[in-house]
N, C-alpha and C positions, 0 to 999 in steps of 0.2 A: 504493500500500500504506500509506504514511504517513497519507494522508487518511483511510483506513478506520480505522486505529488511533486517530487523533485524534478521529474521530467516536465511537468506543467510549468514550474517556476523557471526552468531553463528556457522553455519556449518563450516566456515573457522577456527574458534577457535578450534573446535573438530579436524579438519585436522592438525592444528599446534601441538596439544597435541599428536596425533598419530605419527607425524614426529619426535617429541622429543623422544618418546618412542623407536623409531628406531635409535636414535642417530644422526638424521639429524637436528642438532640444528640450523645451519645457515638457512636452509629452513624454519624451524619453526619460526624463527625470521622474515623472509621475509613475511610469511603468516600473522603474527600478525600485522606487519606494513601495509600490504595491507588491513587488516580489518579496521584499523583506517583511512587510506586514502580513503577507499570506503565510510565510514560514512561521511567523510568530503565532498567528491564529490557529494554524493547523499543527503546531508543535513539531514541525519538520526540521531536524538538524541539517545544517548546510555544510558542505565542504569548505574549508578555508579559502581555497583557490577561487571557488565560485563567488563567495562573498567579496573577495578582493576584486574580482572582475566587475561585480555590481557597483562597488564603491568607485572603481576607476571610471566606469562608464558614466556614473553620475557626475564625477569630477570633470570629465571631459566636456560634458554638456554645460555644466555650470561655467566652466572657463569660456566656452563659446558664447555664453550669454553675458560675459563680462563680470561674473560674480566670482572674482579671483580668490577672495579669502575663503569662501565656502568650498571652492574647488580644491584649494590647498589642504583644507581640513580632510576632505574625503581621500585625497591622494595619500596623505600621511597615515590615515587609518588603514588604507589598503596595503601600503608598504609595511606597516607594523604587523599586519596579519600574515603577510607572506614571509616575513622574517621571523615569525612566531614570537613576537614580543609579547610577553605575558600581560603586561600592563595594557597594551593596546587591545588584546583579545578580551580582557575583562571589560574595557571601555565599550567595545562593540557589543558584547553580550548584554551589558547593562542598558545601553542606549536603544538597541533594537529588539531586545528581549528574545534573542535567538540563541540556539545552541550551535556550536561549531565543532567540527572534527577534522583532523588532518588526514591526508591521503599520501600515497607514494608518488603522486603526480609531480612532474618536473614543472615548477612554477616560475622558472627563470624567464621564460618568454613574457609572461605577464609583468614580471619585475622590471624588465627593460622598458615596457610600455609606461609603467609608473614613473621610472626615473626620467624617461623622455618627457613625460607630461610635467613633472616637477621642474625640470630644466626650463621648459617653455613658460611656465607660470612665473618662475623667478625672473626670467628674462623680461617678461612683460612688466614686472615690478621694478625692473632695472637693478635687481639684486644680482649683479653679474657674477660674483664669486660663487654664490650658491648655484646659479644656472650652470656655470662651467663644471662645478663639482658633480652635479647630477648627470650632465651629458657624459662626463667621463665615467661615471658609474655604469651608465647604460652601455657604453662602449666595452667596458671590462667584462660585464656579464655576457654580452653578445660574443665577445672574443673567446671567453671560456666555453661557450656553447659551439664555437666554430661556425657561427651564423654570420656570414659575410653581409647579407642584406641588412640585418639589424645593426651590425657594427658600422656599416656605411651610413645608415640613417642617423646614428649618434654623432658620427664625425661631421656629417652634413649640417646637422643642427648646430654643432659647435662652430663650424665655419661660418654659418649665417650670423651667429652671435658676434663673432670676431669682425665680420664685415660691417655689421651695424655699429660697432664701436670703433671702426677704422683702425683696427690693429693689423696693419698690412704685413709686417714682418712675421707675426704669428700666423696670419692667414696663409702666407706663402709656404711656411713649413708644414702647416696642416694640409694644404692642398697636395703637396708632394706625398704626404703620408696617405692621403686618400687615393692617389694614383697607385701607390704600392699595394694598398688593400685591394683595389679593383683588379690589379694584375693577377690576383689569386683566382679570380673568376671574372674574366674580362666582359664588361658590358659597355657598349659604346655610349649610351646615355650617361652612365656614371662618369665615364672618362671626360665627356664634354663638360659636365658640371664641374668636375675638379679642375679642368684646364681653364674654365671661365674664371674660377676663383684665382687661379695662378696668374692668368693674364691681368686681371684687375690689380692684384697685389704688386706685380711687376710694374704696371703703369703708375701706380700711386707712389712707388718708391724710386721712380726715375729710371728703371731698367727697360727702356723703350724697345730695344732690339729683342730682348727676351719676351716682352709682351707681344710683339709682332709674330715671333716664332710660335707662341702658344695659339694666337688667333689663327694662324695658317694651319696649325694642327687641327684645330676645331673644325675649320672648313673642310679639311681633308677627311676627317672622321665622318662628318655629315654626308659627304659625297659617297664614301665607301659604304656607309649604312644604307643610303638610298639605292645604290646599285645592287646591294645584296637583297634588299626588299623586292626590287624589280625582278631579280633573277629567280626568286622563290615564288613569285606569282604565276 
């Protein structure tokens, strides 16, 4: 019976994700709250990872609505649950009146999402040191998982933050690191993004010849990619 109830609550989480994709963030938040309320009313214990996902989804929608402090609160609860912080788990149990249990699931994928979200929220608040710290945490977790896509996403977020702050020397070094990461699983789109950062950093630091070289490489990659797409059609 509990498995059936849990499946119904999981379906609601999927619904919340779809609503968020449509930009209906307030409705997505309401669905997530309804999931937790349903678990309380039906006395259904929830896996820690699932509650972490619910809280993260709520935080993402709150952030999209500009409710940054509330988003940050939900992210920190989610992080604490995934790290099995006893104080956080007690806080969640008390606030939502739900029972939690742990599983053998690998929750690192969700943890990278939380760190990424925390980095973005702190970036919006211009708390740069915290933003950088969380993006680096996301990268380290992804790297430990040997997940190049997630590791790339973390570095790209960090590069965007450095670009916003006009940290051109740091951006240059990071863009080169992004190219090294992409070389492990070459993707033309990722290479173009990294070389754009590199070209901009070179241009802003007076290395005009290097900037032109990177721009030429970007054009070349674009042409090669277009030819490959045509050949496969």
